[in-house]
Rosetta silent file (secondary structure, phi, psi, omega in degrees, C-alpha in Angstrom):
SEQUENCE: MERTHPWGLSAPLRESVPALAAYDAGVAAICQLASQFDDFSWAAQTPCPEWRAFELAGHLRCIADDFHEYLDEAPVSRYARLMATGAHPDTLSRKLARQNAAELAALADAQPAEHIAAFASSARRYAARLSAVWDLPHHQYRDTVVTVGGMAGAACAEWHLHAWDLASALGSDYQPADPAAVLAGWRAGMPHLPLPAGSLGARVVRHHDPWHAVLAASGRLAAGHAAAAAPRSAWAAWSARLRRGRRD
SCORE:     score description
SCORE:     0.000 S_00000001
   1 L     0.000  111.787 -174.455    0.007    0.006    0.001 S_00000001
   2 L   -75.224  133.778  179.236    1.757    3.117   -1.248 S_00000001
   3 L  -136.575  152.774  177.543    1.646    6.098    1.106 S_00000001
   4 L  -100.164   -1.274 -171.154    2.977    9.676    1.141 S_00000001
   5 L  -154.492  147.520 -178.158    2.836    9.847    4.957 S_00000001
   6 L   -56.258  -23.121 -179.919    3.300    7.303    7.707 S_00000001
   7 L  -105.389   17.547  172.175   -0.498    7.429    8.333 S_00000001
   8 L    79.317   31.077 -176.772   -1.590    7.158    4.706 S_00000001
   9 L   -73.939  126.089  170.753   -2.426   10.741    3.926 S_00000001
  10 L    52.031   35.303 -179.178   -3.830   11.442    0.474 S_00000001
  11 L  -112.361  138.673  176.657   -2.289    8.337   -1.042 S_00000001
  12 L   -72.769  154.154  177.770   -3.985    6.012   -3.619 S_00000001
  13 L   -89.633  100.016 -175.863   -4.310    2.327   -2.709 S_00000001
  14 L   -82.756  -33.687 -172.226   -1.939    0.831   -5.267 S_00000001
  15 L  -112.731  130.976 -172.426   -1.653   -2.711   -3.999 S_00000001
  16 H   -76.993  -31.552 -168.117   -4.795   -4.826   -3.462 S_00000001
  17 H   -64.184  -56.589 -177.161   -3.382   -7.460   -1.117 S_00000001
  18 H   -66.789  -33.378  176.587   -2.836   -5.369    2.071 S_00000001
  19 H   -65.837  -39.553  179.723   -5.958   -3.308    1.498 S_00000001
  20 H   -73.854  -25.979  175.034   -8.100   -6.410    1.056 S_00000001
  21 H   -64.099  -41.616  177.284   -6.601   -7.959    4.177 S_00000001
  22 H   -67.549  -36.273  178.282   -7.870   -4.986    6.166 S_00000001
  23 H   -61.074  -51.286 -179.405  -11.209   -5.194    4.324 S_00000001
  24 H   -59.657  -37.416 -178.511  -11.566   -8.884    5.171 S_00000001
  25 H   -67.149  -34.592  178.343  -10.681   -8.166    8.824 S_00000001
  26 H   -66.996  -41.198  176.945  -13.487   -5.624    8.942 S_00000001
  27 H   -64.059  -42.032  178.590  -16.047   -8.138    7.668 S_00000001
  28 H   -64.532  -38.008 -178.200  -14.782  -10.720   10.221 S_00000001
  29 H   -66.029  -44.536  177.320  -15.006   -8.203   13.051 S_00000001
  30 H   -57.349  -45.858  179.853  -18.628   -7.370   12.236 S_00000001
  31 H   -61.954  -44.210 -177.129  -19.468  -11.121   12.216 S_00000001
  32 H   -68.200  -38.966  175.500  -17.695  -11.733   15.470 S_00000001
  33 H   -67.768  -40.074  178.634  -19.334   -8.823   17.220 S_00000001
  34 H   -59.715  -35.251  179.401  -22.790   -9.693   15.841 S_00000001
  35 L   -64.216  -12.398 -177.257  -22.462  -13.106   17.401 S_00000001
  36 L   -93.785   -4.273 -179.708  -22.416  -11.534   20.847 S_00000001
  37 L   -84.414  153.764  170.294  -25.888   -9.951   20.526 S_00000001
  38 L  -128.294 -175.698 -174.923  -29.156  -11.406   21.826 S_00000001
  39 L   -60.928  -33.615  178.300  -32.767  -10.385   21.383 S_00000001
  40 L   -70.985  -51.262 -173.474  -32.369   -7.731   24.086 S_00000001
  41 H   -73.447  -20.842  176.584  -29.098   -6.184   23.011 S_00000001
  42 H   -63.081  -18.704  179.826  -30.064   -5.976   19.314 S_00000001
  43 H   -84.805   -4.767 -178.455  -32.386   -3.175   20.447 S_00000001
  44 L   -62.017  148.812  176.891  -29.465   -1.102   21.808 S_00000001
  45 E   -74.366  140.596  172.555  -28.788    2.361   20.357 S_00000001
  46 L   -99.610  169.782  174.699  -25.641    2.648   18.184 S_00000001
  47 L   -62.121  -18.732  171.974  -23.512    5.794   17.833 S_00000001
  48 L   -80.361  110.171 -169.896  -25.365    6.406   14.607 S_00000001
  49 L   -60.781  -22.662 -176.892  -28.466    8.184   15.942 S_00000001
  50 L   -82.028   -9.573 -172.226  -30.707    6.872   13.116 S_00000001
  51 L  -129.748  134.745  156.576  -29.975    3.144   13.817 S_00000001
  52 E   -85.738  174.769 -171.469  -30.340    0.745   16.657 S_00000001
  53 H   -63.768  -37.981 -175.929  -28.183   -2.386   16.373 S_00000001
  54 H   -70.578  -32.364  176.150  -30.833   -4.476   14.624 S_00000001
  55 H   -72.062  -33.903  176.248  -31.313   -1.673   12.066 S_00000001
  56 H   -65.292  -34.605  175.863  -27.567   -1.425   11.508 S_00000001
  57 H   -57.656  -44.386  177.407  -27.573   -5.149   10.654 S_00000001
  58 H   -64.365  -41.404  179.488  -30.045   -4.427    7.849 S_00000001
  59 H   -59.751  -41.128  179.164  -28.055   -1.410    6.728 S_00000001
  60 H   -62.235  -40.601  176.223  -24.926   -3.451    6.410 S_00000001
  61 H   -62.368  -41.935 -178.348  -26.743   -5.967    4.165 S_00000001
  62 H   -66.039  -45.173 -173.667  -28.024   -3.088    1.959 S_00000001
  63 H   -70.506  -33.118  176.958  -24.730   -1.271    1.605 S_00000001
  64 H   -62.908  -42.196  178.297  -22.821   -4.417    0.752 S_00000001
  65 H   -69.134  -34.477  177.951  -25.280   -5.061   -2.089 S_00000001
  66 H   -64.056  -38.051  179.655  -24.998   -1.382   -3.136 S_00000001
  67 H   -60.460  -36.130  175.345  -21.242   -1.756   -3.580 S_00000001
  68 H   -64.035  -44.846  179.555  -21.894   -4.536   -6.127 S_00000001
  69 H   -62.106  -42.189 -178.096  -24.338   -2.260   -8.013 S_00000001
  70 H   -64.979  -39.811  178.963  -21.862    0.631   -8.013 S_00000001
  71 H   -70.124  -41.761  178.090  -19.104   -1.594   -9.362 S_00000001
  72 H   -55.080  -37.294 -172.230  -21.378   -3.116  -12.017 S_00000001
  73 H  -104.275   -0.191 -178.364  -22.263    0.357  -13.317 S_00000001
  74 L   -61.336  142.242    3.628  -18.938    2.196  -12.705 S_00000001
  75 L   -99.010   32.768 -178.577  -18.071    4.852  -13.631 S_00000001
  76 L  -129.431   32.129  178.175  -21.663    5.944  -14.305 S_00000001
  77 L   -70.247  169.829  175.752  -23.510    4.388  -11.335 S_00000001
  78 H   -64.331  -32.856  173.293  -26.018    6.412   -9.327 S_00000001
  79 H   -64.757  -42.957 -179.631  -23.283    6.849   -6.702 S_00000001
  80 H   -64.176  -38.434  179.202  -20.904    8.138   -9.413 S_00000001
  81 H   -66.002  -39.736  179.278  -23.571   10.544  -10.689 S_00000001
  82 H   -61.636  -49.617 -177.178  -24.132   11.828   -7.197 S_00000001
  83 H   -64.860  -32.986 -178.032  -20.402   12.364   -6.552 S_00000001
  84 H   -65.791  -16.602  177.033  -19.983   13.973  -10.005 S_00000001
  85 L   -68.996  -21.118 -175.313  -22.203   16.849   -8.864 S_00000001
  86 L    62.486   26.153 -178.706  -19.311   17.981   -6.582 S_00000001
  87 L   -66.024  163.704  178.511  -21.848   18.983   -3.983 S_00000001
  88 L   -60.077  144.490  179.152  -20.913   20.037   -0.462 S_00000001
  89 H   -54.476  -33.150  179.025  -20.240   17.022    1.807 S_00000001
  90 H   -63.929  -38.907  179.530  -23.257   17.940    3.973 S_00000001
  91 H   -64.824  -45.966  179.944  -25.521   17.768    0.875 S_00000001
  92 H   -62.229  -43.285 -177.931  -24.060   14.394   -0.138 S_00000001
  93 H   -61.288  -42.261 -179.863  -24.456   13.028    3.402 S_00000001
  94 H   -65.722  -41.773  179.077  -28.145   13.996    3.490 S_00000001
  95 H   -65.528  -43.373  177.809  -28.826   12.413    0.102 S_00000001
  96 H   -64.912  -35.652  177.865  -27.001    9.215    1.060 S_00000001
  97 H   -63.661  -42.155  178.787  -28.836    9.150    4.359 S_00000001
  98 H   -64.393  -41.436  178.128  -32.191    9.335    2.601 S_00000001
  99 H   -61.420  -44.770  179.012  -31.116    6.551    0.234 S_00000001
 100 H   -59.707  -41.985 -179.773  -30.011    4.391    3.175 S_00000001
 101 H   -64.165  -39.779  179.681  -33.281    4.943    4.993 S_00000001
 102 H   -64.956  -43.871 -175.432  -35.331    4.042    1.865 S_00000001
 103 H   -66.594  -38.818  179.778  -33.336    0.867    1.252 S_00000001
 104 H   -67.326  -37.017  178.239  -33.668   -0.208    4.874 S_00000001
 105 H   -66.517  -31.194 -178.724  -37.437    0.416    4.819 S_00000001
 106 H   -86.904   -6.876 -178.415  -37.757   -1.740    1.665 S_00000001
 107 L   -69.918  134.819 -179.108  -35.667   -4.577    3.100 S_00000001
 108 L   -61.569  143.170  176.595  -37.515   -7.810    3.705 S_00000001
 109 L   -62.153  136.640  177.746  -38.053   -8.667    7.367 S_00000001
 110 L  -161.530  160.259  173.886  -35.482  -11.026    8.791 S_00000001
 111 L   -65.996  149.630  178.893  -33.681  -11.633   12.052 S_00000001
 112 H   -53.602  -38.616 -178.061  -30.538   -9.506   12.500 S_00000001
 113 H   -61.939  -34.195  177.893  -28.337  -12.584   12.373 S_00000001
 114 H   -65.360  -42.807  179.405  -29.812  -13.367    8.890 S_00000001
 115 H   -65.082  -39.125  178.752  -28.939   -9.875    7.706 S_00000001
 116 H   -64.822  -42.126  179.783  -25.401  -10.192    9.052 S_00000001
 117 H   -64.780  -39.852  178.733  -24.922  -13.548    7.247 S_00000001
 118 H   -67.878  -41.870  174.334  -26.170  -12.035    3.985 S_00000001
 119 H   -55.649  -47.466 -175.685  -23.911   -8.997    4.478 S_00000001
 120 H   -61.759  -43.355  179.136  -20.858  -11.225    5.050 S_00000001
 121 H   -65.299  -43.110 -179.062  -21.554  -13.257    1.906 S_00000001
 122 H   -67.103  -43.795 -177.494  -22.157  -10.164   -0.277 S_00000001
 123 H   -65.110  -40.765  177.892  -19.102   -8.330    1.133 S_00000001
 124 H   -69.404  -36.346  174.388  -16.785  -11.328    0.483 S_00000001
 125 H   -64.551  -36.135  176.832  -18.118  -11.747   -3.015 S_00000001
 126 H   -64.006  -46.437 -179.794  -17.417   -8.074   -3.654 S_00000001
 127 H   -56.729  -38.917 -177.420  -13.860   -8.452   -2.467 S_00000001
 128 H   -65.489  -19.611 -179.747  -13.352  -11.370   -4.810 S_00000001
 129 H   -86.379  -13.038 -159.529  -14.194   -9.121   -7.778 S_00000001
 130 H   -81.781  -42.114 -166.931  -11.779   -6.296   -7.101 S_00000001
 131 H   -55.144  -39.173 -176.288   -8.225   -7.386   -8.004 S_00000001
 132 H   -66.187  -22.436 -174.014   -8.873   -7.662  -11.753 S_00000001
 133 H  -124.954   21.078 -169.917  -10.245   -4.121  -11.968 S_00000001
 134 L   -55.470  -37.097 -174.954   -8.410   -2.438   -9.078 S_00000001
 135 L   -96.808    5.481  178.484   -6.983    0.513  -11.010 S_00000001
 136 L   -76.453  153.429  178.110  -10.061    1.305  -13.109 S_00000001
 137 E   -70.514  140.034 -179.922  -12.014    4.498  -12.337 S_00000001
 138 E  -106.855  -48.918  177.804  -14.997    4.001   -9.996 S_00000001
 139 E  -164.385  173.469  177.522  -16.227    7.616   -9.689 S_00000001
 140 E  -130.646  136.855  171.813  -14.984   11.211   -9.484 S_00000001
 141 E  -119.634  113.082 -177.516  -15.447   13.906   -6.863 S_00000001
 142 L    53.052 -120.712 -177.524  -14.475   17.320   -8.093 S_00000001
 143 L   -89.807    6.100 -171.627  -10.811   17.001   -9.194 S_00000001
 144 E  -111.844  119.255  173.727  -10.234   13.582   -7.574 S_00000001
 145 E   -91.362  129.689  176.862  -10.771   10.340   -9.466 S_00000001
 146 E   -99.685  122.166  179.465  -11.467    7.381   -7.153 S_00000001
 147 E   -83.331  174.901  177.977  -10.447    4.075   -8.516 S_00000001
 148 H   -62.318  -39.256  175.482  -12.113    0.745   -7.771 S_00000001
 149 H   -60.663  -39.110  176.801   -9.252    0.169   -5.307 S_00000001
 150 H   -65.211  -37.375  178.774  -10.013    3.480   -3.649 S_00000001
 151 H   -69.211  -31.557  172.485  -13.625    2.535   -3.256 S_00000001
 152 H   -59.344  -38.933  177.737  -12.488   -0.726   -1.695 S_00000001
 153 H   -63.059  -41.401  176.635  -10.648    1.434    0.793 S_00000001
 154 H   -63.161  -41.128  178.372  -13.885    3.272    1.535 S_00000001
 155 H   -64.627  -41.232  179.483  -15.691   -0.022    2.059 S_00000001
 156 H   -59.014  -48.397 -179.499  -12.909   -1.223    4.321 S_00000001
 157 H   -60.554  -40.568 -179.511  -13.299    1.918    6.488 S_00000001
 158 H   -59.692  -45.900 -179.213  -17.075    1.461    6.487 S_00000001
 159 H   -58.224  -49.967 -179.527  -16.807   -2.082    7.796 S_00000001
 160 H   -63.389  -37.518  177.547  -14.476   -1.118   10.581 S_00000001
 161 H   -66.411  -39.467  178.252  -16.518    1.900   11.559 S_00000001
 162 H   -74.361  -24.598  171.081  -19.699   -0.202   11.784 S_00000001
 163 H   -63.339  -43.203  176.003  -17.748   -2.746   13.806 S_00000001
 164 H   -62.165  -39.908  176.873  -17.045    0.100   16.234 S_00000001
 165 H   -60.572  -44.664  178.721  -20.739    1.004   16.223 S_00000001
 166 H   -65.826  -39.197  176.128  -21.714   -2.562   17.138 S_00000001
 167 H   -60.484  -41.795 -179.865  -19.085   -2.732   19.883 S_00000001
 168 H   -63.447  -39.679  177.627  -20.364    0.578   21.235 S_00000001
 169 H   -62.702  -27.152  175.919  -23.933   -0.822   21.309 S_00000001
 170 L   -86.352   -1.207 -179.330  -22.589   -3.659   23.423 S_00000001
 171 L    81.893   19.288  177.845  -20.924   -1.178   25.780 S_00000001
 172 L  -121.260 -174.468 -178.852  -17.419   -2.073   24.644 S_00000001
 173 L  -119.346  161.576  176.677  -14.715   -0.628   22.394 S_00000001
 174 L  -146.158  141.369  171.153  -13.191   -1.742   19.096 S_00000001
 175 L  -141.682  131.626  176.812  -10.044   -0.898   17.191 S_00000001
 176 L   -62.897  153.939 -178.609   -8.809   -2.467   13.961 S_00000001
 177 L   -68.816  -30.041 -179.207   -5.615   -4.409   13.988 S_00000001
 178 L  -126.583   78.071 -177.695   -4.183   -2.218   11.209 S_00000001
 179 H   -66.835  -28.060  174.732   -5.643    1.257   11.770 S_00000001
 180 H   -62.057  -39.000  176.676   -3.203    2.879    9.406 S_00000001
 181 H   -64.595  -37.164  179.805   -4.557    0.753    6.577 S_00000001
 182 H   -66.421  -43.738  176.671   -8.077    1.764    7.475 S_00000001
 183 H   -62.874  -38.145  177.331   -7.137    5.456    7.435 S_00000001
 184 H   -58.600  -41.667  177.897   -5.404    4.970    4.104 S_00000001
 185 H   -62.473  -43.683  178.615   -8.650    3.440    2.810 S_00000001
 186 H   -61.479  -45.014 -178.603  -10.648    6.349    4.047 S_00000001
 187 H   -64.039  -38.653 -175.824   -8.267    8.893    2.359 S_00000001
 188 H   -74.056  -34.793 -170.579   -8.336    6.968   -0.914 S_00000001
 189 H  -106.060  -10.674 -175.134  -12.103    6.393   -1.119 S_00000001
 190 L  -124.806   54.170 -178.320  -13.614    9.394    0.643 S_00000001
 191 L   -63.720  -16.047  175.114  -12.209   12.594   -0.879 S_00000001
 192 L   -78.484   -9.520  176.667  -15.505   14.346   -0.163 S_00000001
 193 L  -130.961   70.704 -178.237  -14.841   13.865    3.539 S_00000001
 194 L   -77.876  169.935  173.464  -11.257   14.947    4.105 S_00000001
 195 L   -91.002  106.641 -178.136   -9.738   15.780    7.511 S_00000001
 196 L   -68.835  151.252 -178.801   -9.758   19.621    7.461 S_00000001
 197 L   -60.175  133.566  179.155   -6.745   21.450    8.750 S_00000001
 198 L    86.473   -5.057 -177.696   -7.015   22.114   12.465 S_00000001
 199 L   -75.950  165.811  175.953   -9.770   19.581   12.999 S_00000001
 200 H   -57.278  -40.416 -179.778   -9.770   17.084   15.809 S_00000001
 201 H   -64.088  -42.326  177.714   -9.132   14.365   13.244 S_00000001
 202 H   -59.692  -39.573 -178.202   -6.089   16.222   11.832 S_00000001
 203 H   -67.067  -39.049 -177.994   -4.718   16.671   15.328 S_00000001
 204 H   -74.262  -27.529  172.775   -5.013   12.969   16.234 S_00000001
 205 H   -62.187  -48.872 -179.487   -3.199   12.081   12.931 S_00000001
 206 H   -59.035  -29.215  178.477   -0.367   14.340   13.993 S_00000001
 207 L   -96.890   22.717  171.563   -0.296   12.492   17.317 S_00000001
 208 L    61.777   42.599  177.906   -0.052    9.180   15.522 S_00000001
 209 L  -127.902   78.299 -172.956   -3.580    7.909   16.153 S_00000001
 210 H   -64.849  -35.069 -176.367   -4.907    6.907   12.758 S_00000001
 211 H   -65.950  -45.550  178.050   -7.970    5.061   14.068 S_00000001
 212 H   -64.492  -26.158  176.557   -9.219    8.112   16.014 S_00000001
 213 H   -67.679  -41.360  176.206   -8.656   10.126   12.840 S_00000001
 214 H   -62.702  -44.332  178.587  -11.101    7.843   10.997 S_00000001
 215 H   -62.473  -37.567  176.968  -13.562    8.089   13.828 S_00000001
 216 H   -65.668  -45.818 -177.072  -13.239   11.899   13.754 S_00000001
 217 H   -61.780  -32.278  178.829  -13.631   12.087   10.004 S_00000001
 218 L   -84.984   -2.816 -179.655  -16.804   10.034   10.153 S_00000001
 219 L    83.433   14.087 -176.677  -18.210   12.232   12.957 S_00000001
 220 L   -96.667  -17.832 -166.880  -17.966    9.490   15.573 S_00000001
 221 H   -60.530  -36.487 -178.634  -15.139   10.562   17.858 S_00000001
 222 H   -79.011   -2.509 -173.747  -17.384   12.665   20.026 S_00000001
 223 H   -76.499  -17.309  179.189  -19.958    9.949   20.235 S_00000001
 224 L    85.818  173.601 -174.830  -18.137    8.208   23.129 S_00000001
 225 L  -100.018    0.260  178.719  -17.413    4.555   23.607 S_00000001
 226 L  -133.754  118.158  177.267  -20.741    3.485   25.104 S_00000001
 227 L   -85.438  140.638  177.370  -24.108    3.870   23.446 S_00000001
 228 L   -72.975  144.947 -179.719  -27.073    4.360   25.593 S_00000001
 229 L   -69.851  137.563  178.564  -29.754    1.667   25.448 S_00000001
 230 L   -87.321  161.523  172.395  -32.795    2.614   23.396 S_00000001
 231 L   -57.985  143.512 -173.227  -36.334    1.920   24.440 S_00000001
 232 L   -81.291   -6.881 -170.742  -37.169   -1.704   23.669 S_00000001
 233 H   -63.099  -37.633  178.403  -40.619   -0.915   22.180 S_00000001
 234 H   -63.144  -46.071  179.061  -39.286   -0.594   18.608 S_00000001
 235 H   -62.107  -44.474 -177.518  -37.508   -3.914   18.739 S_00000001
 236 H   -58.638  -43.874 -179.020  -40.550   -5.561   20.347 S_00000001
 237 H   -65.453  -42.035  177.328  -42.839   -4.245   17.649 S_00000001
 238 H   -61.441  -47.671 -176.263  -40.456   -5.283   14.835 S_00000001
 239 H   -65.557  -40.232  177.401  -39.937   -8.712   16.315 S_00000001
 240 H   -61.510  -43.023  177.858  -43.706   -9.261   16.738 S_00000001
 241 H   -61.428  -40.326  179.173  -44.265   -8.222   13.075 S_00000001
 242 H   -66.803  -41.521 -179.200  -41.677  -10.677   11.941 S_00000001
 243 H   -66.511  -39.156  174.661  -43.227  -13.538   13.924 S_00000001
 244 H   -60.929  -41.824  179.440  -46.668  -12.698   12.563 S_00000001
 245 H   -62.815  -34.547  177.343  -45.357  -12.700    9.056 S_00000001
 246 H   -74.395  -25.345  179.579  -43.815  -16.202    9.488 S_00000001
 247 H   -79.243  -26.540 -175.830  -47.096  -17.547   10.802 S_00000001
 248 L   -69.144    0.000    0.000  -49.047  -16.115    7.812 S_00000001
């Protein structure tokens, strides 16, 4: 993985093997953390205010499938068209959040463990597709062309960030084994979300803490390491609806 800075600042992901090792580790971390949940803890709030843990499981399934769609249609996918607008990061985030909410609402009812299993299968199939097309353009944001390898870096960061979300919902902490690789992935795949000069994320990079830099860039660093438990009524209603559907 070629870098221009010890912590991977503004460097493309040239070599697929180390990047995909970190990607695979993120998928494995999500699966391992998901195995620790029960019916009660799946209702816990995550650091993402829009999702409880069981909703995050569904989101992971949706976004893994989205990555396949984006690759199938690169460099003219709906994601590429959105990024080509060069819109402000806040605008992009709002539009992606609406897309994520719509996909989650349309997702068929299933237990969270089923969503996690489907996510893992889809994410691993995606990784298997990448090496042959690693250097091809995936999309462009303003003056920056993001390659397929760069988007793999974004996916890698996403998996590790959501592993942190799941750990937080369990009241524990998570850090990837190779945080510098995750930061390099973020830099390569998320040019619309850089670490601005003087930001908390930029300061932690200077202090040699690449994982906290990723948490800061994603807006999570201030979220703390323990998510408060959400009311159980939403999970109870969802679970009852799922049971009724299986009896019908």
